[in-house]
C-alpha positions, 0 to 999 in steps of 0.5 A, spaced: 680 585 279 675 590 279 668 590 275 670 595 270 677 592 269 677 587 263 679 580 265 685 576 262 681 570 262 674 568 262 672 561 265 666 557 262 662 552 266 656 549 265 652 546 271 646 541 271 644 537 277 651 538 280 649 540 287 654 535 290 660 537 287 659 544 284 661 548 291 668 545 291 669 546 284 667 554 284 671 554 290 677 552 287 676 557 281 675 563 286 682 560 290 686 561 284 693 565 285 691 568 278 685 572 279 684 576 273 678 572 270 671 573 270 667 566 271 661 565 267 656 559 269 650 556 265 645 553 270 643 548 264 636 547 267 638 544 273 632 541 278 636 540 284 639 546 288 645 547 284 641 554 281 641 557 288 648 555 290 650 558 284 646 565 286 649 565 293 656 565 290 655 570 285 652 574 290 659 574 294 664 575 288 663 580 283 667 576 278 661 570 277 656 571 272 650 566 272 646 565 266 640 561 268 637 557 262 632 551 260 636 545 259 639 545 252 645 541 253 653 542 254 654 544 247 649 549 246 651 552 253 659 552 251 658 556 245 653 561 248 659 562 253 664 563 248 659 568 245 659 572 251 666 571 254 670 578 254 677 575 255 681 573 249 683 567 253 677 562 256 679 556 261 674 550 261 672 548 268 667 542 270 662 542 275 665 536 279 672 537 278 677 541 282 683 546 279 689 546 283 690 554 286 696 555 281 693 552 274 691 559 271 697 562 273 701 557 270 697 556 264 696 564 263 704 565 263 705 559 258 699 562 253 702 569 253 709 566 252 707 562 246 702 565 242 702 560 236 698 555 241 691 555 241 689 550 246 693 548 252 691 542 257 694 540 263 696 533 266 691 531 272 690 527 278 684 524 280 678 524 285 673 518 286 665 520 287 667 520 295 673 525 294 678 520 295 685 522 291 688 518 286 695 520 283 696 519 276 702 516 273 701 517 266 702 523 261 698 526 255 703 527 249 706 534 250 708 537 244 703 539 238 706 534 233 705 528 238 698 531 239 696 531 232 698 524 231 695 521 237 689 525 236 687 520 230 687 514 235 684 518 241 683 524 245 689 527 248 687 533 252 683 533 258 677 538 256 675 541 263 683 543 264 684 547 258 685 554 256 684 556 249 684 562 245 677 565 244 677 568 237 681 562 234 676 557 237 670 561 235 673 562 228 673 554 227 665 554 229 666 553 236 663 546 238 659 542 233 652 540 235 652 533 232 658 531 236 654 530 243 659 527 248 665 528 244 664 535 242 671 536 245 675 531 241 672 533 234 674 540 236 681 538 238 681 535 231 679 541 227 684 545 231 690 541 230 689 542 222 690 549 223 693 551 230 698 548 235 696 544 241 700 543 247 699 539 254 703 542 260 706 536 264 704 539 271 698 536 274 694 542 275 687 539 275 683 534 279 679 530 274 673 526 278 671 519 276 664 517 278 659 512 275 654 518 273 659 522 269 657 523 262 663 519 259 660 513 263 653 513 261 654 515 254 660 511 252 656 508 246 654 515 243 661 517 245 664 512 241 660 513 235 661 520 235 669 519 236 669 514 230 665 520 225 670 525 228 676 521 226 673 520 219 671 527 218 678 529 220 681 524 214 677 527 209 679 534 211 686 532 211 685 529 204 682 535 201 675 533 201 669 536 204 667 535 211 661 530 211 658 532 217 659 540 216 653 543 218 650 537 221 646 537 227 646 530 229 650 524 226 647 518 222 647 511 225 652 506 223 647 503 219 645 509 215 653 512 214 654 508 208 647 511 205 648 518 207 655 518 205 655 514 198 660 509 200 660 502 201 664 500 207 665 506 211 660 504 216 663 497 217 670 500 219 667 505 223 663 499 227 669 496 228 672 502 231 666 503 236 666 495 238 674 496 240 672 502 244 666 499 248 667 492 248 669 492 255 663 496 258 657 493 261 653 500 260 655 500 253 653 492 252 647 493 255 646 500 251 646 497 244 654 495 244 652 487 244 647 488 237 653 492 234 658 486 236 653 481 233 652 484 227 659 485 226 660 477 227 654 476 222 658 479 216 664 475 218 668 480 222 674 478 226 673 475 233 679 478 236 678 480 243 670 478 243 671 471 247 675 476 253 668 480 252 664 474 253 668 472 259 668 479 262 660 480 261 660 473 266 664 477 271 659 483 271 653 479 272 651 479 265 650 471 263 645 472 258 648 477 254 655 473 255 651 466 252 648 470 247 655 473 244 658 466 245 653 463 241 654 467 235 662 466 236 661 459 235 656 460 230 660 465 225 
């Protein structure tokens, strides 16, 4: 694609301290069989060699445009790239993942043939932190009705694998600042209320699993945000205002009822969060144990909590396991 030729796709990738993987991620985009794209990359205040790696690739390929900024976070960076994108379709990419060579060609053809679809994801295989390959056997739901139904339980789209219609996403307000670490889930819920989403059965993406990824490090914040996103979706679908519209941050679970003027929403959300994080050692050390203890004090169900205590012992969290076990007996 020449510099003057309008791209069909704008690739959106935010980078923060990703020197270990970012070259491989970039190369997987530059190696696409469909090359009519521009590649926007935000260097979000990286303190490692990421910035120099990005500049080196930009000097070699005119489709790459690097934006260096102070650290503002993923949501700000994605919305900035949505504003600056020149193409009608935007494709997400993360700095530690790999796109298979045919990804853009397959997604572009499907989006052109199905103009009603706003977001198109793919199925995935996985890589570990050292690059070992792990084939996946499960599949995301394919069709919009199934995706819409499943979204009220959990996310059904692999965010860095999606291709989206830029104007539709911007008309919905893009990514919402309050939903840190679950900004994609909140977006899919909002998209699903006005447009169709679809997942290709093709495994066009290699998703990296590592202990350092956001979904592992911020699992508790992510679970709280997801519970809030589902509550907001239920309110919208019931014809009521979105309680978090315009918010820049979400209230804590202890504040939810006071903020919303309700009496039992907070306890229901807390149980949702506990179900999401009760087998995560990071979440237990990061506030999850306190949520479980508060739930027990208020007479909540103990289903699965003994298994959590046993798993804590296996993870070497003996004091936390004893603490939880004491409350399980006490209450």
